[in-house]
N, C-alpha and C positions, 0 to 999 in steps of 0.2 A: 375181389380179394384185396385186403390192405397190404401195401408194400411196407416192409421194414425200412428203417433209415439206411441200413447197409445195402439194400437193393435199389435205393433211389440214387440215381446218378443224374446230375444236372449239367446241361450244356449251356454255355453262355456265348451268344453272338454279340459282339460289340462293334458299333460303328465308331471307330476311333477318330473320325473327323469331327465328331460331336464334342463340344466342350464338356468336360467332366467325365467322359467315357472311360479314360484310363484309370482315373481315381476310383470310380464306382466299380469297375471290374476288379481292381485289387481288393477293395473292401468286401465285395461279394465272395471272392475266393477265400479270403481270410475268415469271414463269418461262417461260411459253409464248412471250412476245414475244422473249425472249433466244434462243429456238430457232427464231425466224422462223415460228412456227405461228399462222395467223390465228385469231382468237377472236371469237365472238359471245356476248353474255350477256343474261340475262333482264331486266336493268335498262334495256336499250335496245331489244331485239328481242323480238317475239312468239315463243312456243315453236314455233308452226307454221312460221315462217320459218326457225328454227334447224334443225328436222328436215329441211326441204327442202335446206338449204345445207350442213349439216355432216356429217362422217363419224363423229363421236362426240358423244354428249351426256353431260355430267357433271352429276349432281344433288347439290347440297350441302344437306343437311337430314336427313331421316329417310325411313322407308318411305312415309309420306304424301306427301312431296314427289315421290318417284319415281312413285307411283301417279297423282298429278296430271298428270305428264308422259306417262305411259303412255296415258292417255285421249286424248291428241292424236295417237297413232299410228293413223291411219285406213287407210293403204295402205302408204306407204313405212316401212321399218323400218331403223334404224341402231343400232349398239350403244349401250347406256346404262350408264354407270358410276355406281353409287350410293355416295356418301360420307356416312357417318353422323356427325353432329355431336353426338350424344348417346351413348346406349348402343348396342351393336351391334344392327343390324336384320337381318331375314331377307332383305330385298331390297338394303339398303344394307350390303353386307358389308365394305366398305373403311373403315378408320378414318382420321381426319383426318391422323394421322402417317404414313399409308401411301400417300397419294394421289399424291405425286410419283414414288415408285418404280413405282406402277402405270401412271402416264402414260408413264414411260420404257419399260415393256414394250410399251405401245401404239405409241409412236413407233418402236420397234425391230421392230414386227410380231411380237412374241413373246407376245402376249396370247391368251386364249381367251374365247369367249362360249358361252352356253348358251341354246338356244331355249326360250322359255316359252310355253305354250299361253295364248291369250287368248279371251275370250268376246265374242260379238256378240249383242246383245239388241234385239228390236223390240217396242215396246209400241204396240198399235193398238186404237182404239175407233171403231167405225162410228157409234155414237150421237153422239159428240162430234166426229166427222170429224177425228180427230187421230191422228198417228203420230209416235213418237219412236224414235230409234235410239241405242244406246250401245255402247261397247266397254269391257271391263274386264279387268284382269290378275288380280285376286283373286276377286271375286265379284259376283253380282247378288243383291240381297236385297229381298224383299217382306215388309213388316211392318205390323202394324196401327198406326194413327196416332191420337194424342190419346185421346179417350174411346171410340174404337171398341171394341166387344166382340170376343170371339174371332172370328177369320176362319174360314170354311170354305174350305180350299185344295184345289183339284183339280189333279192333276198327270198329264200324259200324256207318254209317251216315244215319239217317232216314231210318233204316232198311236194308240198302245195305252195304255189306262188303267193307271197305276201305283198310285195311291192317292188317297183323299180323306180329309181329316181336319180337325178343328177345333183351332186353336191360334193362336199369335201371328204365324206367317208361315213363310217358306221361304227357304233359302239355296241358291243354285246356285253352286258354286265350282270353280275350277281346282285342280290340284295345288299351284300356287304359293299360292293362297288357303287351302289346307287348314290352314295354321298360324295363320289369322286367326279371323274370327267363326265359321266352320264348326267349328273345334276347340272353341271355347267352348260351342257348342251340341251337342257330343257326337260330332262327326265325327272321322275318323282323320287322322293325318298321312300324306300321300301324297307320295312322292318326285316331284320335278318332271319327271323323264324318263318317268314313266308318263303316257300320254295317256288321260285320263278326265275326266268331269264328276262332281262330288259333289253329291248332293241331300240336304240336311239340314233337317229340320223344326225350327222354333223353338218350344219349349215345347208340344209336341203334347199334346192331351188324351188321345189313345190312347197309353198308356205303352209299348206293344209296338213302336211305330214307331221304326225305327232309320235312321241315315244309310246311303245306298246310293250306290255308284259305278256309273256306266254308261259305255259307250264314248264317246270324244270326238266321234265322228261322229254321235251321236244328236241329235235335236231335242227339247228339253224345253219343253213348253207348260204354262203355269200360268194358271189362272183362279181368281178369288176370288169368294166369295159372302158377303154381309153381311146381318145381321138387320134393319138399318134403312137407309132410302134415303140418309140423310145420312152414313152411315159411310164411311170412306175408309181406304185403305192407302197406304203410301209405298214406291215402288220406288227403290232407290239402286244406283248402279254404282260400286264401289270406294269408297263413302263420299264421292265427289267430285261426282257429278251425281245429281239426284233428280227424281222425277215423282210427283205425287199421282194416284192412280188410284181408280176405283170398279169395280163388278162388270161394267161394260160392256167393260172392257179384256181383251184376250188378250195374254199375254206369251210370246214365243218366244225361246228361248235356244239358241244353237248355238256351235260353235267359230268363231272369227274366221278370215278368210281369210289372215291374217298372224300370224306369231309375234313375240314380243318377244325381241330379242337382248340378254341380260343379260351384262354384262362380269363375268367371274369373278375373284374375288380370287386372287392367287397365294399368299396367306398361309394360307387356310383353305378346307376343303371344305364341302359342304352339311352333312355329318354333324357336322363340327366346329362349324358355326354352330348346329345344333340343340343340341349338348351345351352350348354356351356360353349360349344363350338360355334353355334349359329346365333348366339345372343338372343334367343327367343325371349319375349316379354314374359314376366312371371306375375 
């Protein structure tokens, strides 16, 4: 069903540490007001309230800004439009000079979105009587912290042992996150329409160990073992939230129950974004 302009409310999340963010936020609010489109923005409203009330979220900043917003999508999912105020991003495909044209496509119901797989992570320790849950669009990373020596990482996939190795940690990523830390650690670039989870070791001592893709419906369970009782590892979700863990924790990672709806640029495709970011020869 097509929404009327009066029923379209737009939320704007601005990373005000970025050059030009203040100015663009003001211009967007003025531009939308002239079209009688209600607006909520992050200088006044919490992100959670905007997700509940708005039909579109616009992120002004970079990929990190969009990831910080994605972590607030617990159940409800509305389209999210990423506007990059620096160099072109993988998630923030729209440039500052293009945002008004893209918003016109939204108001005219001529825009497209792409569903992106998200991760759900549960970290549980019976010893400490603690449980934390995270959602992530890019990845969940478990890495050694501080002066901790190499970790022994044990990985099971849906109850079956996959591997155990010594190294600096492990990355479990979505296809969206395959161009981030996973790629730096030797993982492949995976198209976002492929539903899979990528498991990539960080500096494994066993040099034969390679990144592996498993089905998106699998459950990846990670346990760590340390040489000393005081050793710790750090669990991070999209680099936004973190939890210090010891070897009493069990980490379960599955696909989330919801997808993130990413507003697609009308100017460039996924492959064009890859070419521009990685400087592929043409």
